[in-house]
N, C-alpha and C positions, 0 to 999 in steps of 0.2 A: 111709256117702257122701254126696260134694260132691260141688256143680256149678256153675261162673260163673251169673250172670248180667246181666245189665246195669239202667241204669235210668235211663227216658228224664226231657224233659225236661218233663215232663208225672209224672213220680213217678209213671210206670209200670214194672212185670215182667214176662216173662212167666217162666213156673216150669218150670226144663229136668225137659223129654217120662221121665229118669230119673225123679226127683221125679214128677211127674204118677199115673206107673206106680205104682209101689210107695207113694205112700198110697192107688190104687184112682180119682183124682180121677176126675170127668168135669164137664163145661162147668153153667154151673152151679153149680154144687157151689160151698158158701159156707165164710170161712173167717176165723178168727183170730188175734191175731197179737198177743202180749204179752212187754214190752220187761219180763226182768229184769234187779234192778238190778246183775248185772254184765255189761250190754251183749247179752248172748244173745238173741236172738230164738223165742222159739217158735211154730208157725206150725199151728193147728189143725185138720183141714179139720171143719164143719161138713156130714153130705152126708144129704141128705134132708130131711123135713118134719117134724113130731111126728106130724101125720097117717096115715104111714105106718106108725107106730108102733101102727096101732087093731088090736088082737087079736091081736096078740105075746102077749098072761099070758095068754088061755084056755085052760085045758082041759077036755077035754074031760068032767062030771059035776059038776066043780064052780056052783056056783050064784054068782051074779055080787054087789059086795058092794057095799051104802049109801055113796054120797062120804059121811057125816057119819061112816059107822067106821073108816072110815079114819085111824089114825095120823099125826099129822107128827111 
């Protein structure tokens, strides 16, 4: 998918609606731009926050593991 956008004099642009919709972007989402050696720019959407992950790994019947026992 490709879409055009314009850069303003303040260095701002609008991500085209088709791209936002495909990425599931919502107002307030954060993004990371990475410039690759060949000049390609990679955009990654960082939706949500770490607090939204709370409880995602819980399984009924399992005991909590103390943080000291987690391997790095």
